[in-house]
Backbone as CSV, one residue per row, in Angstrom:
resi,resn,N_x,N_y,N_z,CA_x,CA_y,CA_z,C_x,C_y,C_z
1,MET,0.512,-1.017,-0.093,0.260,0.134,-0.358,0.896,1.339,-0.042
2,VAL,0.694,2.571,-0.780,1.006,3.524,-0.929,0.491,4.791,0.071
3,SER,1.089,5.314,0.855,0.484,6.042,1.990,0.281,7.760,0.849
4,LEU,-0.396,8.706,1.559,-0.837,9.553,0.638,0.259,10.891,0.960
5,THR,1.265,10.237,2.111,2.085,11.547,1.860,3.301,11.287,0.482
6,GLU,3.185,9.966,0.462,4.163,9.359,-0.571,3.528,10.063,-1.980
7,LEU,2.176,10.561,-1.928,1.779,10.979,-3.301,1.269,12.449,-3.278
8,TRP,2.060,13.394,-2.627,1.903,14.982,-2.503,2.141,15.589,-4.058
9,LEU,3.203,14.628,-4.276,3.789,15.640,-6.110,2.581,15.311,-6.556
10,PRO,1.891,14.451,-7.389,1.450,13.651,-8.086,-0.313,14.436,-7.737
11,ILE,-0.819,14.544,-6.106,-2.322,15.509,-6.073,-1.205,16.734,-6.424
12,LEU,-0.372,17.752,-6.517,-0.395,18.878,-6.637,-0.353,19.043,-8.402
13,LEU,0.589,18.279,-9.292,1.032,18.508,-10.028,-0.449,17.778,-11.128
14,SER,-1.507,16.714,-10.696,-2.846,16.950,-10.903,-3.496,18.306,-11.023
15,ALA,-3.683,18.436,-9.764,-4.303,19.869,-9.764,-3.781,20.902,-10.729
16,VAL,-2.675,21.347,-10.957,-1.865,22.348,-11.506,-2.178,22.182,-13.081
17,PHE,-2.153,20.604,-13.580,-2.425,20.106,-14.541,-4.242,20.900,-15.194
18,VAL,-4.776,20.231,-13.742,-6.272,20.280,-14.117,-6.444,21.926,-14.765
19,PHE,-6.286,22.654,-13.819,-5.979,24.487,-13.839,-5.415,25.102,-15.057
20,VAL,-4.082,24.239,-15.122,-3.749,25.491,-16.464,-5.055,24.684,-17.987
21,VAL,-4.845,23.627,-18.005,-5.538,22.979,-19.093,-7.007,23.345,-18.789
22,SER,-7.974,23.776,-18.226,-9.296,24.114,-17.860,-9.665,25.352,-18.243
23,SER,-8.225,26.324,-17.636,-8.099,27.909,-18.009,-7.833,27.899,-19.162
24,ILE,-7.332,27.160,-20.150,-6.702,27.683,-21.957,-7.902,26.647,-22.488
25,PHE,-8.226,26.053,-21.696,-9.816,25.406,-22.634,-11.034,26.543,-22.426
26,HIS,-11.659,27.233,-21.890,-11.686,27.925,-21.405,-11.755,29.286,-22.086
27,MET,-10.365,29.746,-22.176,-9.931,30.909,-22.890,-10.332,30.902,-24.232
28,VAL,-9.429,29.927,-24.704,-9.471,29.361,-26.353,-10.863,28.666,-27.149
29,ILE,-12.083,27.938,-26.258,-12.797,27.311,-26.923,-14.406,27.780,-26.209
30,PRO,-14.869,28.621,-26.959,-15.771,29.173,-26.142,-16.966,28.370,-25.974
31,ILE,-16.451,27.614,-25.324,-17.931,26.435,-24.995,-19.469,26.508,-24.270
32,HIS,-19.014,27.998,-23.392,-20.180,28.196,-22.667,-21.098,29.230,-23.046
33,LYS,-20.229,30.116,-24.573,-20.859,30.738,-24.884,-22.215,31.233,-24.850
34,GLY,-23.098,30.192,-25.510,-24.549,30.905,-25.343,-25.258,29.302,-24.265
35,ASP,-24.701,29.658,-23.096,-25.371,28.912,-22.382,-26.460,29.939,-21.815
36,PHE,-26.375,30.842,-21.378,-27.354,31.937,-20.687,-27.879,32.269,-21.753
37,LYS,-29.231,33.303,-21.454,-29.539,33.857,-22.262,-30.254,35.174,-21.494
38,LYS,-30.375,36.701,-22.378,-31.103,37.839,-21.340,-31.859,37.583,-21.565
39,LEU,-33.055,37.998,-19.814,-33.761,38.136,-19.573,-34.964,39.187,-20.526
40,PRO,-36.172,38.713,-21.054,-36.879,39.587,-21.419,-37.039,40.714,-21.216
41,GLY,-36.870,41.866,-20.850,-37.448,43.175,-20.276,-35.886,42.373,-19.117
42,GLU,-35.506,42.646,-18.942,-34.050,42.343,-18.006,-34.015,44.146,-17.260
43,GLU,-34.247,45.499,-17.829,-34.458,46.398,-17.167,-35.247,46.022,-15.731
44,LYS,-36.446,46.336,-16.084,-37.966,46.432,-15.801,-37.657,45.183,-14.683
45,ILE,-36.886,43.812,-14.902,-36.809,43.027,-13.717,-35.785,43.479,-12.622
46,LEU,-34.488,44.002,-13.225,-33.705,44.339,-12.475,-33.904,45.082,-10.866
47,ALA,-34.757,46.422,-11.648,-35.047,47.648,-11.474,-36.451,47.214,-10.455
48,GLU,-37.147,46.607,-10.504,-37.975,45.509,-9.358,-37.233,44.543,-7.953
49,MET,-36.054,44.060,-8.506,-35.622,43.111,-7.848,-34.813,44.357,-6.564
50,ARG,-34.229,45.395,-7.334,-33.687,46.307,-6.226,-34.545,46.638,-5.770
51,SER,-35.551,47.562,-5.764,-37.140,47.695,-5.474,-37.520,46.842,-4.029
52,GLN,-37.098,45.495,-4.039,-37.683,44.914,-3.404,-36.587,44.381,-2.437
53,SER,-34.841,45.332,-3.057,-33.839,44.632,-1.554,-33.554,43.098,-1.721
54,VAL,-33.576,42.581,-2.978,-33.016,41.381,-3.307,-31.658,40.709,-2.405
55,ARG,-31.573,40.601,-1.562,-30.172,39.827,-0.854,-29.730,38.810,-1.877
56,PRO,-28.256,39.008,-2.119,-27.886,37.284,-2.315,-28.115,36.010,-1.648
57,GLY,-28.155,35.504,-2.589,-28.550,34.000,-2.049,-29.411,33.187,-3.316
58,SER,-30.001,31.946,-2.805,-30.418,30.937,-3.969,-31.977,31.120,-3.758
59,TYR,-32.822,31.293,-4.778,-34.169,31.385,-4.709,-34.791,30.623,-5.903
60,GLY,-35.709,29.905,-5.183,-36.879,29.209,-6.177,-38.037,29.807,-6.124
61,PHE,-39.062,29.823,-7.178,-39.948,30.325,-7.527,-41.374,29.520,-8.645
62,PRO,-42.404,29.406,-8.091,-42.912,30.160,-6.688,-42.345,29.314,-5.770
63,CYS,-42.137,29.918,-4.858,-41.479,28.897,-3.313,-42.586,28.810,-2.379
64,CYS,-42.475,27.688,-1.887,-43.729,27.161,-1.142,-42.770,26.746,-0.074
65,GLU,-43.760,27.271,1.692,-42.892,26.980,2.846,-42.624,25.684,3.193
66,SER,-43.926,24.633,2.730,-43.219,23.565,3.199,-43.510,22.543,2.143
67,MET,-43.284,21.030,2.705,-43.528,19.904,1.436,-44.688,19.529,1.229
68,LYS,-45.345,20.371,1.887,-47.286,20.031,2.482,-47.886,20.659,0.759
69,ASP,-46.807,22.374,1.087,-47.926,23.036,0.262,-47.796,23.118,-0.716
70,MET,-46.979,22.461,-1.167,-46.087,21.958,-2.578,-47.462,21.232,-3.453
71,GLY,-48.076,21.030,-2.938,-49.544,19.836,-3.642,-51.012,20.831,-3.107
72,SER,-50.570,22.431,-2.550,-51.918,22.785,-2.273,-52.287,23.453,-4.012
73,PRO,-53.933,23.208,-3.768,-54.311,24.268,-5.219,-53.580,25.417,-5.688
74,GLU,-53.248,25.869,-4.657,-52.525,27.879,-5.142,-51.093,27.532,-5.634
75,MET,-50.199,26.341,-5.285,-48.756,26.286,-5.416,-49.402,25.571,-6.528
76,ILE,-50.196,24.340,-6.961,-50.246,23.899,-8.167,-50.145,25.230,-9.517
77,GLU,-51.228,26.267,-9.199,-51.822,27.413,-10.353,-50.545,28.224,-10.501
78,LYS,-49.991,28.511,-8.950,-48.886,29.578,-9.662,-47.856,28.664,-10.414
79,CYS,-47.490,27.403,-10.476,-46.460,26.669,-11.087,-47.168,26.514,-12.552
80,LYS,-48.086,26.477,-12.685,-49.305,26.144,-13.763,-49.193,27.595,-15.104
81,LEU,-48.899,28.652,-14.011,-48.866,30.302,-14.813,-47.334,30.225,-14.908
82,GLY,-46.229,30.022,-14.045,-45.649,30.032,-14.412,-45.155,31.719,-13.870
83,PRO,-43.769,31.924,-14.746,-42.654,31.234,-14.901,-42.308,30.282,-13.305
84,VAL,-41.588,29.005,-14.033,-40.637,28.395,-12.298,-39.200,28.010,-12.629
85,GLY,-38.971,29.152,-11.570,-37.666,28.588,-11.547,-36.560,28.560,-10.776
86,PHE,-35.562,28.350,-11.187,-34.544,28.761,-9.432,-33.990,29.945,-9.802
87,MET,-33.548,30.572,-8.962,-32.473,31.819,-9.532,-31.417,31.954,-8.507
88,THR,-29.927,32.320,-8.762,-28.771,32.475,-7.527,-28.332,33.613,-7.764
89,VAL,-28.407,34.462,-6.773,-28.053,35.959,-6.643,-26.832,36.319,-6.048
90,MET,-25.982,36.788,-6.650,-24.435,36.789,-6.594,-24.494,38.673,-5.560
91,PRO,-23.652,39.247,-4.838,-22.834,39.850,-4.548,-22.770,41.307,-5.194
92,ASN,-23.630,42.294,-5.470,-23.191,43.482,-6.272,-21.442,43.649,-6.626
93,GLY,-21.311,43.850,-7.946,-19.857,44.198,-8.481,-19.644,43.437,-9.298
94,PRO,-18.384,43.566,-9.755,-17.809,42.667,-11.032,-17.992,41.594,-10.340
95,CYS,-17.672,40.656,-11.408,-16.883,39.004,-10.991,-16.062,39.083,-10.255
96,ASN,-15.355,38.299,-9.313,-13.950,38.059,-8.429,-13.482,36.780,-9.207
97,MET,-13.119,37.015,-10.126,-12.430,35.897,-10.494,-11.559,35.608,-10.012
98,GLY,-10.250,36.276,-9.239,-9.250,35.683,-8.239,-9.899,34.533,-7.436
99,LYS,-10.876,35.093,-6.926,-11.804,34.361,-5.536,-11.636,33.203,-6.319
100,SER,-12.582,33.230,-7.605,-13.148,31.740,-8.089,-12.575,30.725,-8.787
101,LEU,-11.171,31.800,-9.245,-9.710,30.616,-9.727,-8.863,30.313,-8.604
102,VAL,-8.741,30.535,-7.043,-7.925,30.405,-5.961,-9.211,29.045,-5.732
103,LEU,-10.488,29.352,-5.311,-11.494,28.139,-5.030,-11.427,26.991,-6.108
104,TRP,-11.369,27.397,-7.428,-11.094,25.779,-8.681,-10.060,25.414,-8.381
105,PHE,-8.763,25.650,-7.855,-7.532,25.551,-7.870,-7.198,24.868,-6.702
106,LEU,-8.121,25.284,-5.351,-8.262,23.795,-4.054,-9.163,22.823,-4.555
107,TYR,-10.503,23.181,-5.326,-11.004,22.368,-5.939,-10.324,20.629,-6.433
108,SER,-9.733,21.219,-7.567,-8.573,20.629,-7.810,-7.739,19.726,-7.334
109,LEU,-7.481,20.584,-5.848,-6.524,19.272,-5.308,-7.420,18.992,-4.354
110,LEU,-8.713,19.318,-3.916,-9.035,18.289,-3.339,-9.674,17.111,-4.050
111,VAL,-9.968,17.164,-5.360,-10.102,16.083,-6.333,-8.683,15.143,-6.294
112,GLY,-7.532,15.906,-6.209,-6.305,15.004,-6.189,-6.469,14.632,-5.443
113,LEU,-6.700,14.800,-3.947,-6.426,14.116,-2.579,-7.285,12.851,-2.754
114,LEU,-8.860,13.109,-2.941,-9.960,11.774,-3.281,-9.013,10.941,-4.030
115,VAL,-8.743,11.361,-5.394,-8.359,10.197,-6.275,-7.232,9.407,-5.764
116,ALA,-6.379,10.083,-5.238,-4.928,9.571,-4.379,-5.482,8.449,-3.657
117,HIS,-6.348,9.112,-2.758,-6.634,8.400,-1.569,-7.527,7.206,-2.226
118,ALA,-7.960,6.519,-3.401,-8.958,5.661,-4.132,-7.417,4.770,-4.288
119,ALA,-6.669,5.466,-4.685,-5.425,4.456,-6.109,-4.778,4.194,-4.818
120,ALA,-4.401,4.991,-3.763,-3.803,4.094,-2.841,-4.480,3.215,-1.609
121,ALA,-5.973,2.982,-1.237,-6.491,2.158,-0.604,-6.670,1.020,-2.175
122,GLY,-6.737,1.308,-3.105,-7.238,0.248,-4.602,-5.897,-0.271,-4.909
123,LEU,-4.958,-0.145,-4.883,-3.748,-0.590,-5.724,-2.462,-1.008,-4.984
124,HIS,-1.651,-1.902,-5.483,-0.635,-2.082,-4.563,0.621,-1.384,-5.098
125,ARG,1.436,-1.208,-4.173,2.876,-0.695,-5.092,2.926,-1.695,-6.005
126,GLY,4.028,-0.733,-7.333,3.951,-1.088,-8.456,3.088,-1.725,-9.134
127,ALA,2.313,-1.434,-9.383,0.598,-1.812,-9.973,0.851,-0.919,-11.502
128,GLY,0.914,-1.678,-12.418,0.853,-1.300,-13.773,-0.205,0.197,-14.419
129,PHE,0.421,0.023,-15.461,-0.275,1.663,-15.889,-1.494,1.574,-15.836
130,ALA,-1.785,0.257,-16.718,-3.204,-0.117,-17.367,-4.304,-0.037,-15.390
131,PRO,-4.154,-0.396,-14.559,-5.284,-0.757,-13.801,-4.735,0.813,-12.701
132,VAL,-3.944,1.730,-13.290,-3.345,2.758,-12.021,-4.285,3.521,-13.101
133,PHE,-4.564,3.371,-14.284,-4.942,4.386,-15.311,-6.444,4.262,-15.307
134,HIS,-7.034,3.175,-14.878,-8.633,2.526,-15.190,-8.768,3.766,-13.875
135,LEU,-8.259,3.331,-12.680,-8.925,3.553,-11.173,-8.626,5.060,-11.147
136,THR,-7.716,5.711,-11.554,-7.258,7.097,-11.169,-8.426,7.656,-11.768
137,GLY,-8.542,7.451,-13.197,-8.989,7.837,-14.482,-10.277,8.046,-13.740
138,ALA,-11.287,7.029,-13.180,-12.614,6.836,-13.262,-13.036,7.432,-11.917
139,ALA,-11.780,7.643,-10.838,-12.265,8.536,-9.668,-12.138,10.055,-10.361
140,ALA,-11.374,10.269,-11.133,-11.375,11.851,-11.205,-12.074,12.174,-11.987
141,ILE,-12.951,11.329,-12.789,-14.529,11.772,-13.881,-16.113,12.051,-12.525
142,LEU,-15.446,11.384,-11.754,-16.450,10.986,-10.530,-16.396,12.111,-9.847
143,GLY,-15.131,12.695,-9.450,-14.637,14.136,-8.884,-15.299,15.274,-9.908
144,TYR,-15.000,15.549,-11.241,-15.201,16.719,-11.736,-16.221,16.700,-12.540
145,ALA,-17.129,15.541,-12.983,-17.861,15.488,-13.741,-19.434,15.341,-13.117
146,MET,-19.176,14.441,-12.513,-20.551,13.789,-11.713,-21.429,15.117,-10.929
147,GLY,-20.416,15.648,-10.206,-21.202,16.933,-9.678,-22.162,17.634,-10.665
148,ALA,-22.409,18.075,-11.472,-22.936,18.355,-12.191,-24.425,18.192,-12.587
149,LEU,-24.739,16.508,-12.453,-25.612,16.044,-13.130,-26.981,16.874,-12.242
150,PRO,-26.911,16.807,-10.638,-28.139,17.236,-10.242,-28.193,18.509,-10.105
151,GLU,-27.694,19.502,-11.036,-28.251,20.873,-11.809,-29.135,20.364,-12.309
152,SER,-29.115,19.660,-13.346,-30.313,19.372,-14.274,-31.261,18.623,-13.588
153,ILE,-31.134,17.859,-12.667,-32.128,16.614,-12.954,-33.048,17.584,-11.427
154,TRP,-32.728,18.151,-11.063,-32.917,19.513,-9.737,-33.432,20.619,-10.172
155,LYS,-32.857,20.816,-10.867,-33.035,22.259,-11.138,-32.849,23.242,-12.699
156,GLY,-33.514,22.142,-13.295,-33.619,22.266,-14.604,-32.467,22.810,-15.834
157,GLN,-31.441,22.734,-15.564,-30.396,23.597,-16.389,-30.396,22.315,-17.152
158,LYS,-30.020,22.827,-18.339,-30.066,22.305,-19.462,-29.221,21.424,-19.853
159,TRP,-29.093,19.827,-20.154,-28.494,18.930,-20.150,-27.571,19.001,-20.770
160,SER,-27.573,19.940,-21.987,-26.282,20.504,-22.942,-25.205,21.561,-22.037
161,ILE,-25.169,22.164,-21.167,-24.650,22.499,-20.078,-24.134,21.964,-19.527
162,THR,-24.823,21.016,-18.756,-24.561,19.956,-17.664,-23.033,18.927,-18.368
163,PHE,-23.548,18.495,-20.052,-22.581,17.466,-20.405,-21.303,18.476,-20.640
164,LYS,-21.633,19.434,-20.936,-19.986,20.340,-21.076,-19.015,20.474,-20.175
């Protein structure tokens, strides 16, 4: 068995690799260019949100207070009338790319650590390339790709966005 302390360099290098390659992909390939659409009447909607003092957070609409209320005739009618959705309101001001990039790198380190843990527990010292690649590749895919599925399942995100 290999200890995690012996794998610190592959963990760090994998995080750096993912960070650099994903940054290049997002700068060179406009993969997310069409993911979001502008709301019709955006100025009116934003003005109304400001007048209501909408604070940063996650919102669902229409929103019910309990699971019991979900089946009420009033809630069913609200849902039929629409719109129905989820919305994340972020703090005012420009996007903080520095913070997001640091968090992305830390996430990449965490995935690398968990992949290394799976490899250390599931492989023996001196294992061949194929089993190492198979196990670490599957674990990395779980860490990077599968977490997005609930956004489409529960929040209605377009599947094309999730698969990107």
